[in-house]
C-alpha positions as CSV (number, residue, x, y, z in Angstrom):
1,I,3.9,4.2,-8.9
2,L,2.6,3.4,-5.4
3,S,3.9,6.7,-4.0
4,R,2.3,8.6,-6.8
5,M,-1.1,6.9,-6.4
6,A,-1.0,7.7,-2.7
7,E,-0.1,11.3,-3.4
8,D,-2.8,11.6,-6.0
9,A,-5.4,10.3,-3.5
10,H,-4.1,12.8,-0.8
11,Y,-2.4,10.1,1.3
12,R,1.2,9.9,2.4
13,L,3.3,6.8,3.0
14,A,5.0,6.8,6.4
15,P,8.8,6.4,6.1
16,E,8.7,2.8,7.3
17,A,5.9,2.1,4.8
18,V,8.1,3.3,2.0
19,D,10.9,0.8,3.1
20,V,8.4,-2.1,3.3
21,A,6.7,-1.2,0.0
22,T,10.1,-1.0,-1.8
23,T,11.1,-4.4,-0.5
24,F,7.7,-5.9,-1.2
25,L,7.5,-4.6,-4.7
26,A,11.0,-5.6,-5.6
27,S,10.2,-9.1,-4.4
28,L,7.1,-9.3,-6.6
29,Y,9.1,-7.9,-9.5
30,N,11.8,-10.6,-9.1
31,Q,9.0,-13.3,-9.1
32,K,7.3,-11.9,-12.2
33,R,5.7,-14.1,-14.7
34,E,5.2,-13.7,-18.5
35,H,2.2,-11.4,-18.3
36,F,3.5,-9.2,-15.4
37,G,1.5,-6.0,-15.2
38,N,3.5,-3.5,-13.1
39,A,1.0,-0.6,-12.9
40,R,-2.1,-2.9,-12.7
41,M,-0.5,-4.9,-9.9
42,V,0.5,-1.7,-8.0
43,R,-3.1,-0.3,-8.4
44,N,-4.4,-3.6,-6.9
45,I,-1.9,-3.3,-4.0
46,F,-2.9,0.3,-3.4
47,E,-6.6,-0.6,-3.3
48,R,-5.9,-3.4,-0.8
49,T,-3.8,-1.0,1.2
50,L,-6.6,1.5,1.4
51,A,-9.0,-1.3,2.5
52,R,-6.6,-2.4,5.2
53,H,-6.0,1.2,6.3
54,S,-9.7,1.7,6.6
55,D,-10.1,-1.5,8.6
56,R,-7.3,-0.4,10.9
57,L,-8.8,3.0,11.6
58,A,-12.3,1.7,12.1
59,A,-11.1,0.6,15.5
60,E,-10.1,4.1,16.4
61,K,-12.7,6.1,18.3
62,A,-11.6,9.5,16.9
63,P,-8.8,9.1,14.4
64,T,-6.7,12.2,13.8
65,R,-6.3,13.8,10.4
66,H,-2.7,12.5,10.4
67,Q,-3.9,9.0,11.0
68,L,-6.6,9.3,8.3
69,L,-4.0,10.5,5.7
70,T,-1.0,8.3,6.6
71,I,-0.5,4.8,5.3
72,D,1.7,2.9,7.6
73,S,3.6,-0.4,7.0
74,S,0.9,-2.5,8.6
75,D,-1.6,-1.3,5.9
76,L,0.5,-2.8,3.1
77,P,-0.8,-6.3,2.0
78,V,2.6,-7.9,2.3
79,G,2.3,-11.7,2.0
80,E,-0.9,-11.6,0.0
81,S,-1.1,-13.1,-3.5
82,F,-0.8,-10.8,-6.5
83,A,-0.6,-13.3,-9.4
């Protein structure tokens, strides 16, 4: 779902981001509660990822197109709460 959301928004996940996202999402799934909402949770993660991506690139004087369109592992909100 995360990869599709990124693709639909014209972003790409860097290979290491795919690995981190897979581990992160599997961990969240294993901790799921009664009202676990897979797609809703992934959408929230994607929105936080884009915010973190934007914050990271704000420090760049002239980001390249590749940087603007690539989500790397540091953009993923690993460790944040998604209850």
